[in-house]
Backbone as CSV, one residue per row, in Angstrom:
resi,resn,N_x,N_y,N_z,CA_x,CA_y,CA_z,C_x,C_y,C_z
1,MET,-31.676,2.872,-74.260,-31.758,3.890,-75.365,-29.920,4.100,-75.406
2,ALA,-30.051,4.647,-76.446,-28.672,4.951,-77.225,-28.045,5.865,-76.492
3,VAL,-26.609,6.173,-76.235,-25.717,6.940,-75.932,-24.889,7.940,-77.185
4,SER,-25.117,8.719,-77.076,-24.612,9.643,-78.250,-23.119,9.094,-77.967
5,GLY,-22.242,10.419,-79.531,-20.692,10.127,-79.000,-20.509,10.837,-78.569
6,GLU,-21.248,11.880,-78.667,-20.443,13.295,-77.526,-20.585,13.103,-76.099
7,PHE,-21.756,12.400,-75.705,-21.618,12.300,-73.916,-20.573,10.819,-73.721
8,LYS,-20.312,10.152,-74.560,-19.447,8.759,-74.384,-17.566,9.888,-74.481
9,LYS,-17.554,11.209,-75.124,-16.469,11.562,-75.115,-16.618,12.414,-73.532
10,PHE,-17.775,12.626,-73.028,-17.941,13.480,-71.953,-17.264,12.603,-70.629
11,LEU,-17.946,11.417,-70.664,-17.632,10.214,-69.825,-16.229,10.216,-69.745
12,PHE,-16.103,10.264,-70.669,-13.865,9.372,-70.819,-13.679,11.048,-70.196
13,ASN,-13.538,11.650,-70.821,-12.896,13.067,-70.410,-13.031,13.043,-68.688
14,LYS,-14.291,12.693,-68.389,-14.457,13.199,-66.876,-13.025,12.223,-65.702
15,ASN,-13.798,10.905,-66.331,-12.696,9.758,-65.575,-11.257,10.254,-66.067
16,MET,-11.018,10.849,-66.992,-9.363,10.928,-67.824,-9.319,11.956,-66.033
17,ILE,-10.359,13.096,-66.019,-9.735,13.960,-65.062,-9.351,13.633,-63.750
18,SER,-10.520,12.617,-63.377,-10.776,12.274,-61.994,-9.023,11.368,-61.586
19,LYS,-8.887,10.276,-62.587,-7.311,9.747,-62.429,-6.156,10.895,-62.174
20,ARG,-6.147,11.929,-63.024,-5.191,12.666,-62.926,-5.139,13.418,-61.283
21,ASN,-6.363,13.654,-61.089,-6.476,14.043,-59.802,-5.795,13.166,-58.516
22,ILE,-6.489,11.892,-59.031,-5.882,10.891,-58.077,-4.427,10.798,-57.981
23,PHE,-4.293,10.689,-59.471,-2.432,10.607,-59.153,-1.535,11.775,-58.762
24,SER,-2.081,12.905,-58.937,-1.657,13.837,-58.665,-1.621,14.760,-57.153
25,SER,-2.641,13.897,-56.107,-3.033,14.004,-54.972,-1.731,12.651,-54.160
26,PHE,-1.131,11.210,-54.994,-0.704,11.255,-54.403,0.529,11.228,-54.639
27,THR,1.237,12.113,-55.736,2.672,12.454,-55.884,2.608,13.277,-54.880
28,LEU,1.862,14.287,-54.478,1.540,15.095,-53.197,2.162,15.210,-51.846
29,ILE,1.252,13.883,-51.766,1.893,13.308,-50.553,3.363,12.473,-50.404
30,GLU,3.184,11.690,-51.441,4.905,11.193,-51.441,6.028,12.465,-51.122
31,LEU,5.744,13.527,-51.854,6.912,14.500,-51.959,6.695,15.112,-50.777
32,LEU,5.354,15.463,-49.837,5.527,16.086,-48.417,5.849,14.800,-47.447
33,VAL,5.995,13.370,-47.956,6.717,12.892,-46.573,8.552,12.932,-46.844
34,SER,8.249,12.669,-48.899,9.802,12.647,-48.531,10.721,14.029,-47.955
35,VAL,9.985,15.134,-48.315,10.494,16.272,-47.327,10.382,16.166,-46.163
36,GLY,9.335,15.722,-45.478,9.950,15.215,-43.829,10.683,14.366,-43.640
37,ILE,10.840,13.740,-44.250,12.114,12.520,-44.021,13.406,13.471,-44.149
38,ILE,13.621,14.236,-45.235,14.818,15.032,-45.824,14.858,15.784,-44.286
39,VAL,14.127,16.450,-43.543,14.066,17.710,-42.487,14.699,16.864,-41.622
40,PHE,14.246,15.200,-41.049,14.469,15.197,-39.787,15.575,14.249,-39.764
41,VAL,16.109,14.055,-41.263,17.636,13.651,-41.289,18.488,14.696,-41.101
42,ILE,18.174,15.609,-41.525,18.937,16.685,-41.285,19.158,17.988,-39.669
43,ILE,18.082,17.353,-39.538,18.163,18.048,-37.852,18.814,17.201,-37.309
44,ILE,18.547,15.592,-37.330,19.535,14.814,-36.523,20.696,14.999,-36.892
45,SER,21.453,15.241,-38.020,22.551,15.510,-38.673,22.962,16.671,-37.369
46,VAL,22.697,17.731,-37.532,23.015,19.099,-37.600,23.405,18.923,-35.542
47,GLY,22.111,18.081,-35.021,22.435,17.668,-33.616,23.995,16.891,-33.274
48,ILE,23.773,15.868,-34.094,25.334,15.112,-34.013,26.119,15.780,-34.407
49,TYR,26.534,16.716,-34.923,27.583,17.233,-35.410,28.120,18.761,-34.005
50,VAL,26.806,19.469,-33.993,26.153,19.956,-32.865,27.302,19.625,-31.351
51,TYR,27.009,18.157,-31.462,27.205,17.785,-30.143,28.671,17.298,-30.101
52,THR,29.383,17.149,-31.074,30.448,16.184,-31.492,31.420,17.566,-31.186
53,LEU,30.800,18.627,-32.165,31.991,20.021,-31.852,32.094,20.727,-30.292
54,GLY,30.738,20.169,-29.745,30.709,20.950,-28.322,31.752,19.976,-27.701
55,SER,31.940,18.689,-27.555,32.499,17.340,-27.267,33.661,17.654,-27.463
56,GLN,34.003,17.889,-28.438,35.960,18.465,-28.857,36.022,19.584,-28.399
57,GLN,34.810,20.221,-28.257,35.591,21.748,-27.831,36.042,21.754,-26.190
58,LYS,35.025,20.889,-25.484,35.293,20.835,-23.952,36.518,19.766,-23.823
59,ASN,36.686,18.698,-24.512,37.846,18.177,-24.473,39.239,18.942,-24.995
60,THR,38.852,19.916,-25.427,40.503,20.875,-25.873,40.400,21.571,-24.571
61,SER,39.361,22.252,-24.428,39.529,22.857,-22.717,40.157,22.006,-21.649
62,VAL,40.150,20.911,-21.452,40.674,20.017,-20.433,42.016,20.277,-20.857
63,VAL,42.544,19.514,-21.945,43.775,19.736,-22.446,44.776,20.722,-22.108
64,ASN,43.881,22.260,-22.251,44.611,23.229,-22.363,44.546,23.825,-20.407
65,LEU,43.650,23.048,-19.750,43.152,23.545,-18.627,44.920,22.468,-17.825
66,GLN,44.588,21.289,-18.053,45.921,20.441,-17.597,47.000,20.914,-17.795
67,GLN,47.355,21.075,-19.015,48.918,21.047,-19.247,49.224,22.871,-18.750
68,ASP,48.599,23.442,-18.785,48.211,25.163,-17.979,48.832,25.038,-16.938
69,ALA,47.960,24.098,-15.666,48.131,23.904,-14.060,49.455,23.071,-14.294
70,GLN,49.894,22.029,-15.039,51.076,21.364,-14.935,52.411,22.357,-14.739
71,TYR,52.104,23.349,-15.918,53.342,24.026,-16.128,53.417,25.159,-15.134
72,LEU,52.050,25.957,-14.844,52.328,26.783,-13.348,53.085,26.576,-12.212
73,MET,52.462,25.172,-12.054,52.782,24.347,-11.327,54.476,23.916,-10.889
74,SER,54.776,23.145,-12.016,55.869,22.989,-12.011,57.338,24.055,-12.114
75,MET,56.691,24.915,-12.848,57.453,26.480,-12.533,58.157,26.936,-11.012
76,ILE,56.608,26.981,-10.062,56.618,27.206,-8.620,57.745,26.281,-7.819
77,ALA,57.367,24.888,-8.429,57.834,23.739,-7.600,58.995,23.879,-7.336
78,LYS,59.702,24.128,-8.677,61.112,24.254,-9.289,61.643,25.638,-8.637
79,ASP,61.381,26.517,-8.263,61.691,27.754,-7.510,61.773,27.212,-5.972
80,VAL,60.719,26.977,-5.757,60.734,26.229,-4.063,62.046,25.568,-3.867
81,ARG,61.897,24.839,-4.790,63.104,23.153,-4.490,64.772,24.114,-4.448
82,ASN,64.780,24.716,-5.347,66.037,25.520,-5.247,66.538,26.904,-4.639
83,ASN,65.698,27.221,-3.411,65.710,28.482,-2.815,65.016,28.653,-1.749
84,TRP,65.115,28.916,-0.676,64.885,29.211,0.869,63.277,29.638,0.991
85,LEU,62.682,29.566,2.063,61.805,30.559,1.839,62.042,31.535,2.932
86,ASP,61.644,32.840,2.143,61.766,33.776,2.932,61.479,34.409,3.987
87,TYR,61.114,33.660,4.874,60.310,34.355,6.387,60.342,35.463,7.078
88,ASP,61.605,36.311,6.028,61.785,37.545,6.573,61.075,38.672,5.867
89,TYR,59.873,38.046,5.017,59.397,38.957,3.626,57.868,38.792,4.830
90,TYR,57.506,38.300,5.017,56.235,38.333,5.938,56.052,38.401,7.342
91,ASN,55.253,39.798,7.685,55.119,39.997,9.207,54.721,39.177,9.603
92,GLN,53.422,38.224,9.296,52.780,36.780,9.973,52.608,36.393,9.044
93,ILE,52.738,34.866,8.949,52.558,34.281,8.249,50.745,33.731,8.597
94,THR,50.022,33.845,7.629,48.857,33.000,7.703,48.215,32.203,6.741
95,THR,47.204,31.580,7.060,46.713,30.204,5.908,45.560,30.769,5.613
96,PRO,45.478,30.506,4.156,46.305,30.315,2.547,47.082,31.840,2.812
97,GLU,48.439,31.862,2.211,48.953,33.072,1.840,48.155,33.133,0.736
98,ASP,48.262,34.318,0.201,47.985,34.579,-1.605,49.895,35.228,-2.012
99,GLU,50.360,34.833,-1.287,51.854,35.051,-1.973,52.952,34.510,-1.506
100,LEU,53.742,34.106,-2.367,54.633,33.016,-2.128,56.091,33.636,-2.153
101,ALA,57.394,34.284,-0.902,58.433,35.017,-1.428,59.641,33.926,-0.769
102,LEU,60.758,33.862,-2.091,61.672,32.999,-1.385,62.848,33.401,-1.923
103,VAL,63.906,33.026,-1.363,65.384,33.618,-1.564,66.441,32.954,-1.727
104,ASP,67.534,33.001,-2.495,69.077,32.009,-2.817,69.512,32.799,-1.875
105,ASN,70.251,31.982,-0.782,71.448,32.358,0.057,72.448,31.978,-0.684
106,LEU,72.515,31.183,-1.809,73.811,30.851,-1.936,74.971,31.906,-3.041
107,VAL,73.864,32.807,-3.522,74.608,34.011,-3.959,74.557,34.902,-3.418
108,SER,75.756,36.237,-3.992,75.755,37.543,-3.137,76.328,38.382,-4.872
109,PRO,75.281,39.407,-4.567,73.958,39.560,-3.907,72.534,38.495,-4.128
110,GLN,71.659,38.433,-2.989,71.050,37.343,-3.080,69.903,37.577,-4.013
111,ASN,69.542,36.652,-4.542,68.063,36.488,-5.594,67.277,36.248,-4.684
112,TYR,65.924,37.102,-5.179,65.038,37.019,-4.552,64.039,36.289,-5.959
113,TYR,62.867,35.807,-5.370,61.788,35.382,-6.380,60.524,35.495,-5.329
114,ALA,59.782,35.703,-5.961,57.803,36.090,-5.870,56.749,35.685,-6.325
115,TYR,55.742,34.917,-5.943,54.654,34.637,-6.840,53.490,35.714,-6.044
116,ARG,52.597,36.149,-6.544,51.588,36.811,-5.783,49.921,36.451,-7.532
117,TYR,48.703,36.008,-6.341,47.766,36.096,-7.335,47.045,37.340,-7.283
118,ASP,46.839,37.881,-9.158,45.992,38.967,-9.136,44.665,38.613,-9.439
119,SER,44.086,39.244,-8.735,42.490,38.396,-8.606,41.666,39.342,-9.511
120,GLU,42.176,40.854,-9.963,41.658,41.770,-10.766,41.567,40.829,-12.145
121,ASN,42.149,40.137,-12.291,42.689,39.732,-14.221,42.795,38.452,-14.240
122,ASN,42.670,37.741,-12.871,42.210,36.025,-12.927,43.454,35.883,-13.410
123,ALA,44.607,36.123,-12.816,46.175,35.768,-13.108,47.300,35.688,-12.255
124,VAL,48.199,35.001,-12.376,49.649,35.294,-11.557,50.970,35.712,-12.145
125,LYS,51.161,36.789,-11.044,52.557,37.610,-11.193,53.597,36.717,-10.332
126,ARG,54.617,37.075,-11.327,56.321,36.466,-11.120,57.178,37.679,-11.066
127,CYS,58.041,37.429,-9.764,59.188,38.351,-9.775,60.178,37.425,-9.806
128,GLN,61.417,38.146,-10.239,62.805,37.482,-10.032,63.663,38.658,-9.634
129,LYS,64.043,39.051,-8.853,64.954,40.120,-8.420,66.572,40.357,-8.072
130,SER,67.622,40.635,-7.927,68.958,40.639,-7.129,68.922,41.451,-6.536
131,GLY,69.360,41.637,-5.262,70.036,42.374,-4.321,68.997,42.870,-3.263
132,ALA,67.649,42.659,-3.707,66.469,43.089,-2.929,65.297,42.884,-3.243
133,ARG,64.584,42.688,-1.981,63.046,42.068,-2.504,62.412,43.070,-3.209
134,CYS,61.196,41.995,-3.550,60.345,42.445,-4.767,59.587,43.324,-4.364
135,GLN,59.173,44.382,-5.231,58.461,45.605,-4.743,56.943,45.385,-5.916
136,GLU,56.025,45.961,-5.814,54.725,46.139,-6.978,55.258,46.193,-8.112
137,GLY,56.060,47.028,-8.425,56.174,47.634,-9.496,57.263,46.360,-10.450
138,ASP,57.609,45.479,-10.163,58.803,44.356,-10.214,58.328,43.151,-10.814
139,PHE,57.004,42.810,-10.349,56.160,41.714,-11.159,55.632,41.603,-12.344
140,ALA,55.767,40.528,-13.400,55.311,40.530,-14.234,54.137,39.246,-14.095
141,THR,53.379,39.279,-15.048,52.067,38.543,-15.520,52.554,37.539,-16.133
142,LEU,52.090,36.039,-15.549,52.777,34.841,-16.549,51.590,34.573,-17.731
143,THR,51.995,34.964,-18.348,50.721,34.451,-19.870,49.953,33.459,-19.738
144,MET,48.848,33.322,-20.101,48.052,32.049,-20.166,46.764,32.554,-21.332
145,THR,47.211,31.791,-22.645,46.347,32.513,-23.758,44.333,31.861,-23.281
146,ASN,44.453,30.524,-23.075,43.142,29.922,-23.081,42.555,29.734,-21.364
147,VAL,43.312,30.116,-20.673,43.070,29.754,-19.280,43.009,30.946,-18.462
148,LYS,41.996,30.433,-17.428,42.389,32.230,-16.471,42.468,31.517,-15.044
149,VAL,42.913,31.705,-14.005,43.396,31.462,-12.741,42.396,31.963,-11.769
150,LYS,41.398,30.857,-11.186,40.218,31.424,-10.307,41.165,31.583,-8.956
151,LYS,41.896,30.380,-8.418,42.999,30.790,-7.242,44.246,30.299,-7.039
152,LEU,45.111,30.922,-6.271,46.117,30.353,-6.082,46.633,30.713,-4.488
153,ASP,46.799,29.489,-3.879,47.336,29.748,-2.125,48.123,29.048,-2.073
154,PHE,49.050,29.508,-1.185,50.161,28.952,-0.722,49.955,28.612,0.720
155,TYR,50.122,27.455,1.445,50.098,26.796,2.501,51.761,26.368,3.069
156,LEU,52.371,27.502,4.188,53.513,27.734,4.699,53.833,26.994,5.654
157,GLU,54.092,26.081,5.777,54.411,24.950,7.243,55.888,24.858,7.312
158,PRO,56.263,25.632,8.801,54.935,25.805,9.996,55.619,27.537,9.841
159,ASN,54.768,28.520,10.429,54.663,29.231,10.161,55.877,30.291,10.780
160,THR,56.873,29.810,11.594,58.259,30.820,12.393,59.155,29.562,11.339
161,ASN,60.157,30.934,11.461,61.644,29.901,10.682,61.951,29.019,11.448
162,PRO,61.821,27.834,11.369,62.516,26.957,12.003,64.061,26.752,12.174
163,PHE,64.551,27.784,11.266,66.112,27.766,11.243,66.281,28.811,12.334
164,THR,65.860,29.778,12.685,66.439,30.589,13.559,66.770,29.924,15.161
165,TYR,67.494,30.792,15.592,68.208,30.121,16.721,67.389,30.106,17.911
166,GLY,67.670,29.357,18.591,66.296,29.286,19.591,65.105,28.670,19.818
167,ILE,64.770,28.882,18.540,63.001,27.891,18.361,63.378,26.542,17.754
168,ASN,62.739,25.946,18.856,62.833,24.268,18.966,61.586,23.724,17.845
169,ILE,61.824,23.943,16.715,60.983,23.321,15.740,61.706,21.967,15.283
170,LEU,61.312,20.871,15.258,61.599,20.199,14.244,61.435,19.686,12.780
171,THR,60.081,20.341,12.653,59.741,19.899,11.091,60.052,20.860,9.983
172,PRO,60.889,20.717,9.118,61.521,21.246,7.810,60.432,22.047,7.006
173,PRO,60.868,22.927,6.933,59.723,24.314,5.963,58.882,23.335,4.321
174,ARG,58.004,23.305,4.519,57.176,22.809,3.134,55.888,23.784,2.895
175,VAL,56.288,23.844,1.297,54.750,24.833,0.800,54.119,24.316,0.072
176,THR,52.472,23.889,0.442,51.709,23.245,-0.571,50.824,24.022,-1.393
177,ILE,50.952,23.963,-2.124,50.914,25.341,-3.743,48.997,24.195,-4.164
178,VAL,48.393,25.217,-4.347,46.970,24.728,-5.046,46.366,26.014,-5.739
179,ILE,45.929,25.252,-7.099,46.061,25.904,-8.020,44.931,25.616,-8.492
180,GLU,43.587,26.796,-8.896,42.406,26.225,-9.462,42.658,27.273,-10.740
181,LEU,42.294,26.319,-11.896,41.814,26.897,-13.240,40.806,27.034,-13.810
182,GLY,40.861,27.741,-14.904,38.843,28.118,-15.366,39.399,28.242,-16.992
183,PRO,38.473,27.826,-17.651,38.984,28.083,-19.035,38.126,29.663,-19.589
184,LYS,38.568,30.706,-19.953,38.682,32.324,-20.015,37.159,32.534,-20.804
185,ILE,36.707,31.323,-21.868,35.787,31.238,-22.197,34.579,30.448,-21.609
186,GLU,33.979,30.888,-21.062,32.900,29.652,-20.153,31.827,29.044,-20.640
187,ARG,31.719,27.465,-20.793,30.976,27.713,-21.825,29.525,25.879,-21.019
188,TRP,28.554,26.309,-21.417,27.747,25.328,-20.089,28.456,23.438,-20.087
189,GLY,28.292,23.685,-18.839,28.960,21.804,-18.878,30.277,21.983,-18.667
190,GLN,31.135,22.910,-18.502,32.774,22.780,-18.455,33.045,23.245,-17.125
191,ARG,33.688,22.568,-16.587,34.098,22.577,-14.912,36.053,23.350,-14.951
192,GLY,36.504,23.631,-13.948,37.218,24.214,-13.637,38.185,23.020,-13.217
193,LEU,39.742,23.110,-13.034,40.596,22.343,-12.706,41.404,22.898,-11.606
194,GLN,41.377,21.675,-10.566,42.386,22.215,-9.514,42.974,21.268,-8.824
195,ILE,44.369,21.435,-9.142,45.560,20.610,-8.666,46.234,21.230,-7.261
196,GLN,46.836,20.309,-6.453,47.966,20.777,-5.706,48.565,19.996,-5.373
197,GLY,49.890,20.873,-4.671,51.415,19.822,-4.624,52.291,20.375,-3.440
198,THR,52.755,19.525,-2.661,53.598,20.012,-1.929,54.865,20.024,-1.687
199,VAL,55.903,20.934,-1.649,57.227,21.246,-2.170,57.994,21.405,-0.951
200,GLN,59.110,20.758,-0.606,60.187,21.762,0.352,60.771,22.519,-0.141
201,PRO,61.306,23.365,0.417,62.472,24.106,0.023,63.929,23.803,0.832
202,ARG,64.939,24.295,0.317,66.444,24.084,1.201,65.988,24.356,2.210
203,GLY,66.896,23.629,3.002,67.008,23.572,4.401,68.681,24.471,4.404
204,GLU,68.717,25.166,5.975,69.951,25.955,6.562,70.249,25.778,7.716
205,GLU,71.536,26.018,8.202,72.166,26.084,9.589,70.723,27.126,10.491
206,LYS,70.933,26.715,11.673,70.356,27.696,12.541,70.839,29.341,12.570
207,LYS,70.401,30.250,12.344,71.007,31.619,12.818,71.602,31.721,14.334
């Protein structure tokens, strides 16, 4: 049976349409796979970037904590070494104290120094005054940009002035300073820093 030219043309067009559909479907699958790979790479890259940024911020926070802690410790320790522990400032020494009182007896009038912890603002306050002991309005806040002070304790030993006449205490005074700092903006996984040091004030003759 002879096949007409029109019928052959019809079969040829049908075959071409089928091939085009096959090629189109294959191209669409390739496109979806490519998009999926690109999205996967982007997600991985963003994850790595976020992790790296977070690690960098944590490291920067730790460095800030260490620097400010050392600065604060060195400032207090210097004042302790250069002065006497002002036993007369305290009615009764408790353990620990949240205030440290020092006096310089080598000058006239005497110079007084004091440190205290401001729990409301998570800060340290310092006072330096000549001729009279520090009062409430004499304290100034030590500015720390990136950190806050969580704790500042002073352990004073002995709790009685060993240089008072009639007091038989052979242990010289010493001050143990405990400082705990934390970042002002706390992020998940970040920890605070605690350091401590023991410093011996000046000695004096028994009164």
